[in-house]
N, C-alpha and C positions, 0 to 999 in steps of 0.2 A: 037301025040298030043304036045302040048310045055308045058314046063314046068315053072310056075306060076312066075314071078318077086318078088323079096322082094322086103316089101313096104317101107324101110328107106336102107338111107347109109349105107354102108362099114360093112356088114352083110358079104355078098359073094365075094365081091371088081369083080364081073363078070360084063360086063355092055353088053346089048343088041343093036350092031350095027347094024341090019338088020334094025329096024326102028328109025333112029335116032328123028324125030320131036316129035315121043312119048316120045322117052329118056328125051328131051328136055323139055315138056310139064311136064312129070312128075314128074323133077327135078324143076322145078319150083314151082309146087304145092306143093313139101315135104317141100319145103325152106318157101313157104307161110306160110304152117300148121304149122312148128317149128317155125316160128318168132311168129304165133299167140299162140302158146301154152307155150311158155316161157313167155309171153306178160299175158297170165291169170296165169301163175304158181307165177309173179311175185307178180300182182296184187295178190293174196290169200294167199302168206305168210306176206304181206307189213298187209292186213286183220287181220291174224291168228294171228300177232303179236300184235294187239290192243287189241284185242277181248280174246285171250290166252296169256296174261301177265308171267303165271307163268311159260308156256313153257321154257322163254328162262332163268327161273331162274333150272329147271328139265330138262333138256332135256334126250330128248328119248335114252335109252341106248341098243336098238337093233341094230342090225347090217348095218341098210339100212334105214333109213327115208322113201325112197321111193321104193315101189315094183316096176320090173316089169311084166307087164302084159303079155297074153297070144297072145296081140295084138301090142307090143314090146311099147306100153306108160306106162310112169310112172303114177304107181295108187296113187289117190290122199288120204291121211292118215284118212280124216277127212270128206271123202265122206261117205253121212251116207248111201249110200247102204248097206255096209253089217254088220251083229251083229257085230264084232270086232272093226269096226266103231264107233258103236253107244255107245261100252264100253268105246272105250279111249276117248270120249267128253264125258260121262258122269264123268268119272276120274278127266278131266279137270277142267269138272265146278265146281264139287266139291274141288277140290285145292282150283279152283280161289275165291270160297266162305270162305275158311277158312282164304283165306289171307284180303278179307273185314272184316271179323270180327275180325280178330287183330290187324288192322289198327286203326279199329274204336273202340276197347276197349284202344287201348294203348292213341288215341288223346283222350278219354271221360276222361282217368284218367289223361290224363296229364293238362287237364282244369278244372279237379274236384279240383286235388292239389292247381292249382295256386288259387282256387277261396274260399280255407278255409281261413275266417277270425279269431281273439283270442273268441271271440263270441262264433261262429260256432264249433270252438275244443273243447270248453266247452259241447256244445250240443250232440256231437260226440261224445264223454268221455262219458257222461251220457248217450247215449244210449246203446255205448256199454258195458258200466258196468248193464245195462237193458238186453241184451241180455245172460252177463255174468252169472245172476244170473239165467235167465230163462233157460239158458243151464245147470248150477249145477241141479235146481231143475227139468229136464227131467233127467236125467241122476242118481238123487235120487229116482224120481218115479219109473222108471224102474227098479233100483234096487231092490224095496219093492216090486213092484208087480213080478217081477221074484223070490221071495221069497213063492210065493203061498197066500192064502186066509189066511194061516194062521197066517201070520203076521198082518194083518189087525184087527184081533178080539180084544178085550179088555183086558188091562192089568190087570194079576191076581191081586191083595192082598196078603201081604208079611204075614209070620206069626207071630204068636203073640210077640215071643220072638224078633223080626225087629222093636217091636214100639218105642224104643229109640235108636234104631242104628243109629251109625254114619260111613259112609265109611270111609275107610284111616286111622280108628284109633280100634286096636285091638293088645291091651296090651300083652293078653297072645299070642300071635302069632309073635308078636314084641320078646316077651322073647323066643319063641321056635325059633326064627331066629340069635338071639343072641344078640340081644340088650340090654344092661343093661346099669347102672349108669346115668337113667335118660332118655336115648336114648329110653326106651320101649314104653313112654309118645309121641316121636315123631309121626308125622304123615308120614304114608306112602301108597302111592297114589302108586298101582301096577292097571298090566291089569285086575286083577278081584277084584278090589275095588268097581265097579259100582254096583247100585243096579237096579235090572230091575222087579222092582215090584213096587206096591201102598202100603204106611204105611196106619198102618190103628190107628184109634186115642184108647188111653185103655179106657177099660169101666168104666163107667159114666163117661166120659171127657163133660166137660163143656164151653160153649163158655167164654174165659174170661171178666172180668168188666170192663167197660169203664175208662178209663184215666180220674181222677187222683187217683179214687175208686179202679183201679187193682194195682196200686203201691202200696196199704197198705196191699189188702187182694188178694190173688189168693185160686184159686181151687188145694186141696189136690189130687184128682183122677189127676189130668191135668199134674205132674211130678213125676218122680220115686225118693221118698223117704220114708222113712221108719219113723215109729214112734220113736225108739229111737236115729234116728241121728236128729229127731226133737228137742226134748228132752235135748238132749247132745250139743246143739248148741251155746255153752254158750260164746266164743269169743263176742268180740268190733259188728264185721262189720254180724253175722250169728245168732244175737239172733232173735228168732219169737217164736210165740206162737201158738196152737190150737185151733179154733173158733166151736162149735159144730159139730165136728168130722169130718168136709167136708171142711173147709177152715185150712186155718194159715195166720196169720195175723204179719206184721209188723210194724204196727201206732207206730211214735216216741213218743205216747202220754203215751205208755205201760211202767209200772213201770221195766221189764223186760228191756226197750230200751229208755234209759234216758242217753246214754251217746257219741251219733252220733252228737249230736250239740254241745256239750262241745267240744269233740275232733276235730272236725271243728274249731273252734273259737280259740283253742289251737293253730293249724298249723296258723292260721292267726295272731295271736302274734307274733309267734316266725318268721315271715318274717317283723315284725312288722307294723300289720295292726289293724284294733281297732275289725275288726272280718270278719266272709267270706264273709260278703256282698263286702268286698272292692278287693276282688281278681282280679276283672275284671281291676280294676284300677290298680295293681299290672302287668297287663300284661298278666296274667292267663285267659285262656279261655278254655283249650281242656288237659284234663289231665287221663293216663294211669294207671289206678287201678290192680295191680299185687296183684291175689289171695284176687279178691275180695270179698270173701264172699259171701252173700249173696245181694251185694250192694246198701245197705244203706248210705254209703257213698257218693254213686253218688244221689244215690232216695235226697238225702237231698241236695247234694250242685245245684242239676239241678233248684229248686227254686231259686238259684242264678245266674242262666243265665249260667253255667257254665256244660259242657259237658262232664263227664266221659265214658271214654271204659274200661270194664272191660275186662279182660286174666283172664285165668285159666287152666289148667291141664285138660285132659278127666279123665271126674268121671262117672264109669255106675249105680251108685246112690247118691242120693244127691247131685247134680253138681250144684257148683257155677253158671256156665256160663248159664245153663237151668232152673235156679228159680231166676234169674235177669231177662233173657228174657223173664218170663212168668208176670214177673211185670212190663214189659213195657219199660227196660231201657236198653241201649247198651251194649253187651258181644258177646264174640267168644271164641271159644277155639284157645287159644295160648301157648305155652312152647320155653323156649330159653336154654330149659338143651343142645342142640349138635347144634342149627340152629338158624340164625339172623331172629326176626321177620320180615313178610311181611311188613313191612312197611319202608316208605323213614327216610335216616337219618334226623334229626335237625323236628321230627314233633309233639313231645307234648310240652307244656308247663310246666308241676307237670308229677314223677310218683311218684307213692303211694305205699308201701306194709307196709301191718297191719298185723303181724304174719303168710307172705305169705309163709312160707314153704321153701325159696330159702335160701341156705348158701352161701353170697354173697362171704365170705372168701374161699370158694371152687374154684379149677382149676385155680389158680393163680388168681382169681380175674376177670376171662374172663364176667362174669356176670355182674362186674359194666361197664365191657368196653362198653360193647352192651345197659346197662343203659344211659352211656355218648352218645351213638351214635342216639340214636330215642331222646334225652331231644336236645330242643332248646338251641342255646345260651343264658346264663342270668336265665334259666328254674332252678325246687327246682328238688329234691330226699326227699321225707321223707320215713323214716324207722322208724317203732313200733316193736319192738322184747326185749324179756327178756334181751337178750343178750347185749342190752344196755342199762342198771339199772347198773347204777356205786354201788350199792349198791352189787351186785352179783356177781361183782370183788373180795370183801373180803372175798368170801367162795366159789367161784370157779377160779381159776388162769386159767383153760383151757379155759373158757367162757372173762377172759382176754386179754391171747392169741389170740384168734377170733377176739373179738372188735377191739383191737390196730392194727390187720391186714386191718381191713377195715377202720380205721382212718387214716392213713398213705395210705393205697392205694387209697384212694378219694382224698388226697391232690395231689399224684402226676399225680392225673387225673385234677388237677387246680380245684379242688372244693373248698368249702368257706365253713367251717362249720360253718352256723350263730346260731347254737342255739342246746341245749340238756336238755329237760325236761323230770326227769323218766325212761320209757319207749322209749320216742317220740325222734329222732336227724332229724335233717333238712339242708340240704344244697344246695348254689346255682351254678349251673355250669358259667365258666367263662366266662366274651363276650368275652374276647380277646385272638386272636389266638398266640400274641409275651408271651404270658404265656408258652405254650411248650416248646421254644425254652430255655427259661429263665431258667429250671428244670435244677439240676446235673445232668452232663451223668450218665448213666445208672439208673436211677431212675425212674420209671412207665416206659410204655409200651411205646413204641415209635407211631407217626405219621404214616397213611396209606399212601401210595404210592396211585398215579392217579389211577394206575390198580387195584389196592386193595380197594379202596375205592367208591365203588360202591353205589351212592345213594340209586336207589330201588332195594334191594338185593330180591330177590324172594325163601326162606327157603336157604338159604345161608348157608354153614359150621360159624359156630364164629369165628370174627377174634381177633386177638391178638395183635391190634395197635387200634391207636385211628381214627375210621370217622368222618367223616363231614367236615374236616377242608379243604376241597377241593374246598365245596360248592357254589355257589352265592349268598345260599339263608342265608347263615349264617349273619344274624342279630337279636343282643340281643333282647327279651321281651318287653322291657319297653322302645324301642326304635320302636316298632311297634305299628299302629294305635291299640285301645282298642274297644273288641266287642261293640256292633257288625258294627263298621264303616270297623275293618279289611274285611268284608266279599267283602267289595267294593274297589280293588284294584288300582291305578290308570296308569296312562299309562307307567310308572317308572317301577314299581312294576310288572307291566304283563311281560315288554322285558327280565325281569330274568326267564319267563317260554317260552319264544318264540311266545309272543301273542300278538295280536293289543286289542288295548280299544273295535274295532269293532266286533269281534270275540266276546266278552266277553257279549257286549251290545248284539247282535243278539241273542246269545246264552239264556240271562237271558227273552229276550220277548219272545223267542219261548216258554220258560219254562211256564214263566208267564200265557200265550195264553193254555198252555197246561194243568195246576194244573186246570182253570177255567173251560175247557170242563171235565175234568176227574172226578171231583166233582160234576158236572149237570149229569152224565152218571152213577156213583156211585150208583145205585140204584136198587134192583130186578126189579123194573117196565118192565126193557128192555128184561126181558125173562117172562112176561106173553105173554097170550094168542094172545094179541094186544097188542103188545110192543108201546111205544112211549119214547123219548125223556122227562125227565126230565123239564117241561115248568114255566112261574112262579106261576102257581097256583098251582105248585106242591110243598111239602115242599123239601127243600134240604136236603141232607145226614148230621147228625150233626159234628161239626168242629172236634169232638174227638172220631169220627166212626173210624179212623185208628189210629193206634200207632205206629207196628214198621213195618218200609219200608225198602225193598232191592231194591235200582238202581243198576240194572245189567252190565249196561254202564252210568257212570255217566258223563263220560269227565270232563265239570269243576265245577259240582256240581251244576249245571242252575236248576235240578226239588229241590235238598234242602231248597238255596233259595227263590224259588217260595211258598214252602209251609209255610216256615216260614213267610215268608211275606205277606202270606195270614191269618196268624194267627192259622193255623192246629197245632194240640196239638202232633206234631208227633215228631221224631228222623229218621233219614234217615241212611243206610249202604251203604255209597257209595263204590262202586266196583269199581277198573279201570281193565279192562281182561288183561291179559298181552299180548294177541292177539293185542291190538291195540296201539295208543300214549299215553301213561302214563303222567297222570295232577294230579294224587296221589300229588304230593309234593305242587301244585295250590289247592288244595281240602282242603286238611289241613291246611296250613297258612290261610285259610278263614276261620278257628277254627269250621272246618265241622271232622268228623271223615269217616274214609272208610280204603280199602287194597287194596292190589294185590290178584289178584286169576285167575286162569286159569278153566275156564268154562268147560272142558273135566274131571275135577275132580271136585269129593264131596267140597262141600263148608264147613268147619269146624265150624257148630253148629248143633244144636239139631233139631231134627223134628217137625214142628208147631210151630215154631219161628215167623213167621213175615205175618202182617195183608195182606199187602198187594208186591208183586214183579212186578218191573217196568222195563222194557226192549225196548228202544228206539235204531233202527239200530242194535242191536246187533247179530239177525239175518245174515243180510248183513255182519256184521263183522267176522263170526265168517266161515261163509260160502267164504271168499275171500281167506281165510287161506287153509292148507296142515289138514284138518279135520282128529283129532283120535277119533272123536265122530259124533254119530249123533242127528238129531233135538230132535228125540222122545230119546237118552240118556237125554238131556239136560233140555226137559218138565219135565221128571219123577224125576230128582231133584230138579226142581221148584216146583214139587208137594211134595216131601219130607220136606222142606224148609215151607211149606204154612201152615195156621191153616185153620180149616173145615170152608168153610163160609168165606175165603180169597179171594181176587181177584187177578189176573193177567192182566198186563195190556201191551201189545206188539204194537208198532208201527212201521211200517217199508217198506220196498218196497211192490207193491201189490201182485206179484207171490210168495213172501215168505211167508209173511201172509194167503193167500189163503192155500198154501203146510201145514203151522201150526193149521190153521183150520181146514183141514182133520184127523189132530193126535189128534186134542181135544176130537174126540168122544172115542176114544181107551183111553183114561185116565179121563171118564165121567165127562169132567168138561162142566159148560154151556158154550157156544160163543157165540158173535156174532160179525161181524165184522163193523166197522162203518166208510163211506166216510167222512174223513177228510176236505178236498176242492175240488168240485168238479173240478178243474183242477191240482191235484195236483197227482204226481204217488205212494202215500205214503198210506196207510190204518192201522187204528187202530184196533185189535182185544181185547175186554174184554171178559175175563172168569171167572167164581166163584167156587170153589171149593166145591161141595157139603160135606154134613154133614154126612159120611154115621159111624153109631152105630155099633160100633163092641158090640153083644149079651156076654151077663155072661154066664158063662160056668155052 
């Protein structure tokens, strides 16, 4: 039996010469089949190179692309005949899909970038901010939920000893920490200073009387004061009397209180005015009253369109600040024993100290330097003290020495001694900067360098140099527009604060609309079983239903301006958060009062001191920062500041307002969300704090 010949050439090198024709036919056949195979292989490779371009970029790393089969033919790697071939086909198909997706994504991103216009960028940024806010809220909610259901229960009430407590002010603790020489009265806000409970009002607490009655008569149970403190309040600005053992009266018609009007008249004459009604014409609108007694000086001047801010040290009982606020007058806890006040340089038209308890001759006159910093050019400093009485000098040489120091130091500050009558002295701050350079070398404190001259310090250590001289706001009070014109700044004046007229006009328009809406909504009707907005047939809340208003994010002071324009009998504490843009100098220059504050710390005031708290955009501002506190911390502080039956108005982005609404149940507030406009992404949250009465033991 003959051995079969190989089916391809060159394997054995053997030829069968017995049948040449068969060999020829076989050779021709082999050649023909080889050519057909080569043509098919070339066409297959061309087809596959188009169908699978990724193979050109990622070649197979196997030793041979084409294997040899048992019959000697090269196997097709894309043949669907074997499982391995099908696997390779699937892998290549996935690679091709990935390439297509990447190309489409890059192309789409390129055309999207080119299509962004200036207007669309604003919308994209706005949408990004909303996504950012929602992300923060989601993380916040996750954090709250992860702590368990115990975190969702209502907040407990504070113990009785906390009913007048102010976080950050603890004299005994400060003394134990080594603070002395007045430093024990400074605020010290540590991590453990936050209050995590709700402060109950005292037993027999009553809703304050409406303005202007509440200015002259307050409920004695609403403040912490002893009968002895009432009967020994004999100084000019601290006189009061009891009425029926339930009320305290500050009526100026009282025989015990006939001196404030005469005293104010005397100060006006010392300036060269006919009476205190002419303070406005002399450029005086805002007054900082240091150690204000119980606010009677400011209460009298309020009828003359003058706005007086009272500051005094923290007092555990008989507090000047607490009683002044209870009367519906501006006040806050403040002390510059070691730190600067949280007001910008050149803030007030007049500073007043009537037996305020500050020894101006101590610490090398550094307290007088702080007075000079916050006083506007051309402003007045009024000091009433037994130390200034000339007759006392003949009997006490030590008093004469102290008085001589204050007088000479004031002269080195470029203050002009305008008048001295009995116990009252009045100086006028210079209006000209060149006065400081004309002093004798070494006389008086130096001028602060630009690095030292911080326009808006926040509880910064007292500086032993003259501040405010580098400010663009250096403008004498007599050259400023008088009140109320000064509240409407012109284009050139706004440029000093980096603002355009359009920005202030927009803020003014929005605030006017907001005040109209707020006033129509401030009614218990919205919390009835069938709530409705007060319409034309419903009586509007009275103009004097509110008195003390706290604006937690005041911006340019628009809410303050709108409330006064609407004829509401309110005053507004304009707070500028330290976490946002600082327009506090603008607010004070418009003739309002305000302060810098970090809302992760307790506000320097007593519990139950405000009738309404307003927060427009504050939640957005705080969530955009690296927060050291939560929204619940912020709301607990609001509850402490608010009087029973007081109002909270929060306007912000809808997701933030929804989160705020969820927290109100824990604070026991009545709350409702109002849609401001149908096309707006903002919401208004209106809340009212209930009046929880403490039972007498």
